[in-house]
C-alpha positions as CSV (number, residue, x, y, z in Angstrom):
1,M,-22.1,12.4,47.6
2,L,-19.6,9.8,48.6
3,G,-16.9,11.6,46.5
4,L,-17.5,14.8,48.5
5,L,-17.6,12.8,51.8
6,A,-14.2,11.2,50.9
7,V,-12.7,14.6,50.6
8,L,-14.3,16.0,53.8
9,E,-14.0,12.8,55.9
10,P,-11.1,10.7,54.5
11,G,-10.8,8.6,57.6
12,L,-14.1,6.9,56.7
13,F,-12.5,5.3,53.6
14,R,-9.7,2.8,53.0
15,M,-7.8,4.2,50.0
16,E,-5.2,2.5,47.8
17,E,-3.0,3.9,45.1
18,L,-3.7,1.9,41.9
19,Q,-2.9,2.1,38.2
20,G,-6.2,2.4,36.2
21,D,-7.5,3.3,32.8
22,V,-10.9,3.8,31.3
23,E,-11.6,1.2,28.6
24,T,-12.4,2.9,25.3
25,V,-12.7,-0.2,23.2
26,G,-14.3,-3.5,23.7
27,H,-17.7,-4.9,23.5
28,L,-18.3,-5.8,27.2
29,T,-16.0,-3.3,29.0
30,L,-16.5,0.0,27.0
31,G,-16.5,2.9,29.5
32,A,-15.4,0.7,32.4
33,T,-12.6,1.7,34.7
34,I,-10.0,-1.1,34.7
35,F,-7.4,-1.4,37.5
36,D,-4.2,-3.3,37.6
37,R,-4.2,-5.0,41.0
38,R,-1.2,-7.2,40.5
39,H,1.6,-6.6,43.1
40,P,3.8,-5.1,42.0
41,S,1.9,-3.4,39.2
42,R,3.7,-3.2,35.9
43,Q,3.0,0.5,35.7
44,Q,3.1,3.4,38.2
45,S,0.0,4.1,40.2
46,D,-1.9,7.1,38.8
47,M,-5.0,7.4,41.1
48,E,-6.2,6.9,44.6
49,V,-9.2,4.6,44.8
50,A,-11.6,4.0,47.7
51,L,-11.8,0.3,48.3
52,E,-13.9,0.3,51.5
53,V,-16.1,2.7,53.4
54,D,-17.4,2.8,56.9
55,A,-21.0,2.7,55.7
56,V,-22.7,3.3,59.0
57,A,-20.5,6.4,59.8
58,A,-20.9,7.6,56.2
59,M,-24.7,7.4,56.4
60,Q,-24.6,9.2,59.7
61,Q,-22.5,12.0,58.2
62,L,-24.8,12.3,55.2
63,R,-27.9,12.3,57.3
64,A,-26.6,15.0,59.6
65,A,-25.6,17.1,56.6
66,F,-29.0,16.8,55.0
67,E,-30.7,17.6,58.3
68,Q,-28.5,20.7,58.7
69,A,-29.2,21.8,55.1
70,G,-33.0,21.4,55.8
71,A,-32.7,23.6,58.9
72,I,-31.0,26.3,57.0
73,T,-33.6,26.6,54.2
């Protein structure tokens, strides 16, 4: 739901361009998304990542959407 909310209400999120990759080997990190947060990064950014969300406003938006969906059915 937060992914959809990020598209519909991007002002609720603090986004940052980062270089990231999904770890496909490794005992402890298999499947984890790893980001290079060094400034400047050695590689070009390849994704936009939400680092913060206005949790109160996000919950209000989600609650309102669920209430509206319940009223429609």
